[in-house]
Backbone bond lengths (Angstrom), bond angles and torsions (degrees), N, CA, C in turn:
res aa  C-N    CA-C-N  psi(-1)  N-CA   C-N-CA  omega(-1)  CA-C   N-CA-C  phi
1 M - - - 1.440 - - 1.525 110.42 -
2 E 1.295 117.24 47.64 1.462 119.54 179.52 1.523 111.95 -79.53
3 R 1.337 116.66 -37.18 1.465 120.91 -178.63 1.528 110.29 -128.80
4 I 1.336 115.07 135.26 1.456 121.82 -176.77 1.525 108.69 -130.12
5 I 1.338 116.59 137.16 1.465 120.29 173.06 1.526 107.37 -74.93
6 Y 1.322 115.80 120.48 1.465 121.60 -178.58 1.515 112.40 -111.01
7 G 1.304 118.16 18.16 1.456 120.78 177.21 1.508 110.63 150.98
8 S 1.329 114.87 150.65 1.461 119.39 178.97 1.523 108.95 -154.59
9 N 1.312 115.28 166.07 1.458 120.95 179.20 1.519 109.04 -153.76
10 W 1.316 115.78 149.57 1.465 123.32 176.92 1.525 109.27 -117.07
11 W 1.315 115.89 143.95 1.462 123.32 170.43 1.515 106.94 -126.88
12 M 1.331 117.09 142.79 1.463 122.44 171.52 1.523 105.47 -115.43
13 G 1.331 116.26 102.07 1.460 119.99 -172.48 1.514 108.92 61.71
14 T 1.342 117.29 -118.05 1.467 121.24 179.42 1.528 112.49 -100.67
15 L 1.326 116.73 8.43 1.463 121.62 -178.76 1.530 110.18 -94.28
16 N 1.329 116.55 115.95 1.458 122.09 178.55 1.528 108.81 -78.63
17 L 1.334 116.93 121.02 1.468 121.70 -176.66 1.527 112.87 -96.78
18 R 1.326 117.88 9.82 1.462 122.58 -173.30 1.528 113.47 -51.96
19 L 1.313 117.74 -41.24 1.465 120.35 -177.64 1.524 112.96 -89.71
20 M 1.331 117.07 -3.88 1.463 120.85 -176.64 1.526 113.47 -104.36
21 V 1.336 117.46 -34.08 1.465 120.68 -171.87 1.528 110.51 -79.70
22 A 1.335 115.73 120.92 1.462 121.69 175.40 1.524 110.27 -84.80
23 A 1.332 116.47 -36.24 1.465 122.25 179.48 1.522 107.73 -159.20
24 G 1.303 115.98 151.99 1.464 120.52 178.29 1.511 110.37 -145.37
25 K 1.328 115.72 156.60 1.464 120.52 -179.83 1.518 109.09 -143.19
26 L 1.320 114.97 124.43 1.460 120.78 174.53 1.524 109.34 -71.35
27 P 1.331 117.71 164.05 1.467 120.05 179.98 1.527 112.82 -62.74
28 D 1.326 115.25 145.24 1.461 120.66 168.23 1.522 106.96 -70.66
29 L 1.322 117.06 140.69 1.460 121.41 177.52 1.522 107.79 -103.08
30 K 1.326 115.45 119.60 1.461 120.32 -174.36 1.521 109.21 -148.52
31 R 1.331 116.13 140.28 1.460 121.00 176.65 1.525 109.45 -101.91
32 T 1.333 115.76 147.46 1.457 121.55 172.55 1.524 107.13 -71.86
33 M 1.312 116.34 129.05 1.468 120.67 -178.24 1.528 109.50 -107.60
34 E 1.305 115.54 140.54 1.465 122.01 179.17 1.524 108.06 -126.87
35 K 1.337 115.38 127.36 1.458 119.71 179.94 1.526 109.54 -71.74
36 L 1.311 116.40 131.35 1.459 122.69 178.57 1.529 108.01 -87.32
37 P 1.340 117.12 113.46 1.467 118.72 179.69 1.530 110.25 -73.89
38 T 1.306 115.24 134.64 1.467 120.08 177.69 1.518 109.16 -128.56
39 S 1.301 115.32 158.96 1.461 120.86 -179.62 1.521 108.84 -112.75
40 G 1.309 116.39 117.50 1.449 121.19 176.31 1.518 114.58 78.94
41 S 1.314 118.19 10.69 1.460 120.21 -179.10 1.521 110.40 -88.42
42 W 1.301 115.52 152.41 1.453 121.76 175.84 1.527 111.81 -84.55
43 Y 1.315 116.23 -6.12 1.461 119.92 -170.17 1.520 112.52 -126.13
44 N 1.306 115.57 151.29 1.461 123.09 168.80 1.518 107.76 -104.19
45 L 1.305 115.07 150.02 1.457 120.23 177.79 1.518 108.29 -144.56
46 S 1.315 115.80 130.42 1.462 120.80 174.34 1.517 108.17 -108.22
47 L 1.329 115.55 137.41 1.459 121.27 -179.28 1.525 110.05 -111.61
48 P 1.342 117.05 144.88 1.462 119.99 179.54 1.519 111.77 -79.87
49 Y 1.322 115.27 143.33 1.462 122.10 175.81 1.529 108.31 -123.59
50 E 1.327 118.17 -123.61 1.460 121.49 -175.21 1.529 111.90 -64.80
51 I 1.311 114.22 161.25 1.456 120.58 170.25 1.523 106.42 -83.01
52 E 1.320 115.63 131.85 1.464 119.52 -177.94 1.527 110.80 -68.79
53 E 1.329 115.31 161.19 1.466 121.15 179.87 1.524 110.30 -54.30
54 L 1.322 114.94 143.45 1.456 121.08 -178.64 1.524 110.44 -102.28
55 Q 1.336 115.20 145.45 1.463 121.82 175.56 1.522 108.49 -140.64
56 A 1.313 116.90 137.05 1.465 122.37 174.12 1.518 107.55 -119.46
57 E 1.312 115.76 146.75 1.461 118.85 -178.16 1.523 110.01 -138.78
58 F 1.307 115.25 148.32 1.453 119.57 174.22 1.518 109.60 -149.75
59 D 1.316 114.54 155.20 1.461 122.93 -179.68 1.521 108.63 -109.36
60 L 1.328 116.10 132.39 1.462 121.91 -179.54 1.520 110.97 -105.29
61 N 1.325 115.27 141.50 1.467 121.36 171.24 1.517 107.65 -79.35
62 G 1.299 116.54 88.62 1.460 120.37 178.88 1.517 112.87 95.64
63 P 1.332 116.15 169.18 1.461 121.20 -178.74 1.531 110.60 -84.07
64 D 1.314 116.60 152.54 1.467 121.04 175.81 1.517 108.27 -147.13
65 E 1.340 115.90 117.95 1.467 120.68 -175.94 1.524 112.17 -65.67
66 R 1.328 118.41 -24.43 1.468 120.23 179.15 1.522 110.83 -68.05
67 I 1.317 116.56 -28.93 1.464 120.95 176.98 1.523 109.86 -88.14
68 R 1.332 117.22 -43.87 1.473 120.17 178.69 1.521 111.47 -57.95
69 S 1.329 117.24 -33.49 1.472 120.42 -178.09 1.524 112.74 -69.54
70 R 1.329 117.92 -9.98 1.469 120.93 176.32 1.536 111.05 -82.43
71 F 1.322 117.31 -15.53 1.469 121.20 179.31 1.524 110.45 -71.66
72 G 1.330 116.29 142.68 1.461 121.97 172.69 1.513 114.18 89.45
73 R 1.307 117.77 0.75 1.466 119.90 -179.64 1.521 109.64 -74.82
74 E 1.309 115.20 156.09 1.462 120.96 -175.89 1.521 110.95 -95.95
75 P 1.346 116.94 160.32 1.462 120.06 176.72 1.526 110.49 -52.52
76 G 1.310 115.21 135.39 1.456 121.80 -175.45 1.521 111.20 106.53
77 D 1.332 116.73 -28.27 1.462 122.10 175.88 1.535 107.20 -102.13
78 W 1.318 114.37 62.87 1.460 122.40 -170.71 1.524 112.30 -70.69
79 T 1.318 114.55 153.97 1.462 122.86 171.26 1.519 106.97 -108.39
80 T 1.329 116.39 135.63 1.461 120.63 178.83 1.522 109.21 -110.40
81 L 1.332 114.92 126.05 1.465 122.14 174.89 1.523 108.37 -107.71
82 Y 1.316 115.52 141.29 1.461 121.99 175.12 1.522 107.10 -121.01
83 Y 1.317 116.15 129.84 1.457 121.54 178.78 1.524 107.75 -118.74
84 Y 1.323 115.87 128.25 1.463 121.43 179.31 1.522 108.51 -119.35
85 E 1.330 115.37 141.11 1.459 119.90 -175.31 1.529 109.86 -140.10
86 R 1.317 115.41 136.99 1.464 121.32 171.43 1.518 107.35 -102.89
87 I 1.317 115.64 121.22 1.461 121.86 179.24 1.529 107.56 -111.86
88 R 1.309 116.82 130.79 1.462 121.37 177.71 1.515 108.43 -100.10
89 D 1.330 115.86 118.47 1.462 122.08 173.94 1.524 106.24 -86.14
90 C 1.326 116.34 100.90 1.463 121.74 -174.95 1.523 112.08 -68.93
91 K 1.299 117.31 -30.82 1.468 121.32 -179.14 1.526 110.65 -72.04
92 A 1.340 116.74 -45.99 1.469 121.23 -178.27 1.529 112.09 -86.87
93 G 1.331 117.49 -14.72 1.452 120.86 179.78 1.514 113.83 69.24
94 K 1.351 116.14 39.93 1.466 118.61 179.56 1.525 110.50 -142.12
95 N 1.329 114.80 163.34 1.457 121.97 178.21 1.517 110.05 -95.39
96 L 1.330 115.88 144.39 1.459 123.07 175.92 1.521 107.82 -120.83
97 G 1.314 116.47 142.76 1.455 120.90 178.35 1.515 111.07 -106.52
98 R 1.310 115.74 137.02 1.466 121.91 177.51 1.521 108.33 -127.91
99 A 1.327 116.04 139.33 1.464 121.47 176.42 1.522 108.12 -136.59
100 V 1.327 116.34 133.89 1.464 121.82 178.37 1.525 107.79 -126.30
101 V 1.330 115.70 128.83 1.462 121.75 176.87 1.522 107.75 -107.24
102 L 1.330 116.64 129.36 1.461 123.02 177.86 1.521 108.22 -124.37
103 R 1.321 116.80 133.31 1.466 120.46 174.82 1.520 107.36 -125.87
104 G 1.315 116.16 122.88 1.457 120.86 -178.49 1.517 110.29 -168.61
105 L 1.320 115.33 -152.06 1.464 121.54 -178.61 1.523 110.13 -124.58
106 I 1.319 115.78 142.28 1.463 120.80 171.94 1.524 105.83 -82.18
107 N 1.327 115.79 104.10 1.461 121.26 -174.09 1.521 113.81 -109.07
108 D 1.325 117.68 -0.61 1.460 119.42 -176.78 1.529 109.20 -153.34
109 I 1.318 116.58 121.65 1.464 122.19 173.51 1.523 107.52 -131.42
110 T 1.325 115.98 123.92 1.459 121.83 176.26 1.526 107.83 -109.68
111 P 1.340 117.33 113.17 1.471 119.79 -177.11 1.527 112.34 -66.97
112 Q 1.324 114.08 161.71 1.459 121.25 174.88 1.513 110.92 -64.40
113 R 1.314 115.49 148.62 1.466 120.19 167.50 1.520 106.87 -80.33
114 T 1.285 115.83 147.84 1.465 119.42 175.00 1.519 109.19 -122.26
115 R 1.309 114.61 146.75 1.464 120.77 175.94 1.526 106.59 -138.55
116 Q 1.301 114.42 123.19 1.466 122.00 -176.14 1.528 109.25 56.43
117 L 1.303 119.40 -112.77 1.463 120.87 -173.67 1.522 114.32 -102.16
118 R 1.311 119.03 2.92 1.463 117.71 -173.70 1.521 113.32 -140.03
119 G 1.326 114.25 160.95 1.456 120.74 175.21 1.516 110.09 -76.44
120 E 1.327 115.96 139.15 1.470 120.48 -176.53 1.518 113.58 -90.37
121 D 1.293 116.71 -33.88 1.457 118.62 -174.90 1.525 108.59 -135.67
122 T 1.313 118.22 -142.65 1.462 121.73 -176.49 1.522 111.10 -118.32
123 T 1.324 115.89 161.97 1.459 122.09 170.79 1.520 107.21 -83.93
124 K 1.323 116.89 125.43 1.464 120.99 -177.24 1.529 109.22 -99.45
125 V 1.332 115.85 131.23 1.460 122.38 -177.61 1.522 108.29 -124.98
126 M 1.348 116.42 133.48 1.461 120.52 178.22 1.520 109.69 -124.43
127 M 1.327 115.13 130.01 1.463 121.13 171.56 1.521 107.11 -101.93
128 S 1.337 115.79 130.36 1.465 121.45 174.61 1.523 107.21 -137.39
129 S 1.319 117.97 -165.13 1.470 121.99 -173.85 1.530 109.47 51.28
130 I 1.330 116.28 39.88 1.466 121.50 -175.70 1.524 109.71 -74.59
131 V 1.331 115.83 121.31 1.468 121.86 -177.63 1.528 111.97 -105.10
132 L 1.331 117.24 -10.54 1.464 120.95 176.32 1.515 109.43 -143.41
133 Y 1.319 115.79 128.89 1.462 123.52 174.07 1.517 105.67 -133.40
134 H 1.326 117.54 116.18 1.461 121.12 -179.05 1.521 108.38 -131.07
135 D 1.329 116.15 109.15 1.460 124.27 -176.94 1.529 108.13 -106.81
136 Q 1.336 115.60 119.64 1.462 120.81 179.76 1.523 109.63 -126.12
137 Q 1.320 115.02 142.47 1.457 119.82 173.90 1.516 108.57 -130.40
138 D 1.318 116.00 125.77 1.466 123.32 -176.46 1.523 111.78 48.51
139 G 1.345 116.59 42.30 1.460 122.39 175.58 1.517 115.41 82.48
140 R 1.322 118.22 -3.32 1.463 122.55 -178.95 1.524 109.56 -103.08
141 T 1.337 117.30 134.64 1.461 120.92 178.57 1.524 109.74 -75.25
142 V 1.329 115.37 120.41 1.464 121.74 175.60 1.529 108.75 -88.18
143 H 1.339 116.20 -48.61 1.465 122.79 175.84 1.522 109.47 -143.13
144 K 1.316 115.31 143.82 1.465 120.74 169.91 1.518 107.18 -144.37
145 F 1.332 114.95 119.09 1.458 122.26 176.04 1.522 106.45 -117.11
146 D 1.321 116.68 114.04 1.460 121.84 -178.14 1.521 107.88 -121.71
147 F 1.326 116.74 103.94 1.463 122.40 -174.94 1.522 112.14 -60.19
148 F 1.328 117.69 -48.88 1.466 120.59 -173.61 1.525 113.24 -70.58
149 N 1.318 117.73 -30.02 1.466 120.92 177.86 1.525 112.16 -96.63
150 N 1.339 116.85 4.14 1.459 122.91 -179.69 1.528 110.37 50.01
151 Q 1.335 115.74 47.58 1.459 120.65 -174.86 1.521 110.96 -112.14
152 L 1.327 114.76 133.68 1.456 123.21 176.49 1.524 107.75 -129.90
153 V 1.334 115.93 110.03 1.464 121.50 177.77 1.519 107.34 -114.64
154 I 1.331 116.10 129.28 1.458 122.07 178.23 1.523 107.79 -129.75
155 D 1.319 116.22 123.39 1.464 122.94 179.35 1.528 111.81 52.88
156 G 1.328 116.02 40.45 1.458 122.06 177.32 1.518 115.28 82.81
157 I 1.332 117.78 -4.69 1.469 121.86 -178.40 1.525 109.14 -101.88
158 D 1.328 116.41 127.17 1.466 121.79 179.49 1.530 108.75 -82.46
159 Y 1.333 115.60 95.71 1.464 121.39 -178.91 1.522 112.01 -70.95
160 S 1.318 117.06 -17.85 1.458 120.57 -175.15 1.524 113.48 -91.20
161 A 1.319 119.23 -12.40 1.471 121.85 -173.08 1.529 111.83 -58.64
162 E 1.325 117.70 -53.61 1.464 120.64 -178.62 1.525 110.83 -66.61
163 H 1.319 116.78 -42.41 1.465 121.79 178.54 1.526 110.43 -56.31
164 N 1.342 116.89 -49.68 1.464 121.18 -178.72 1.523 112.00 -64.79
165 Q 1.329 116.45 -33.18 1.465 119.79 177.43 1.530 110.27 -68.00
166 I 1.318 117.26 -43.66 1.469 121.87 -178.28 1.524 111.42 -64.28
167 I 1.338 117.05 -41.91 1.471 119.39 -177.41 1.529 112.31 -92.88
168 A 1.329 117.00 6.86 1.473 122.87 179.60 1.529 111.26 53.47
169 A 1.322 115.25 48.34 1.477 121.10 -178.58 1.512 111.36 -75.70
C-alpha cells in the first residue's frame, strides 16, 4: 500500500467528464507472444513482439449526445481522451500527478437499461483503434505508443529510434 489512487478525471477533447463518468478503465498493456521453436531443448520460451491493440472503457451516469456523437466516425476523425490521476505516495507523504492521452475511435456504446421511469445502470463507452497512448507521471514519459510515427518509448527511452533508422521508417 505504498501508492493509492486518490482521484481521477476524464476529458474528451474540451468536454470535462468529471460529473458524468461513474467508472473508467485505461487500456490493458499486453505484448503479443510467440513461442520460440527449439530442437532438443528441455524448455519452451515465448518472446514478445508487437504491443496488442489497446482499448479504454468508461461508464457514464446517463446518456450524453456529445459523447454519443463521437460514435461511427472514420479513421482520421480521431477522438482524444485525457485521463488525469492523483496518486498519493503514503510512504513519502506526497502527491504524484499522472496524465494519459489516448487518441482513437469510439467504436462501441452500450446504452443504459431502463425500467419504468429510470435508468438501471450506466451507459458503457469503449474507445478502440487507439493510435496514440502517452502515459506520463510527474512530467516523465512512462510509456508512449505512437502508431503513425512507429514510436515506442518506455521509461523515457525511445526503443524505436534505432529500429526505425535501420529499416528507414
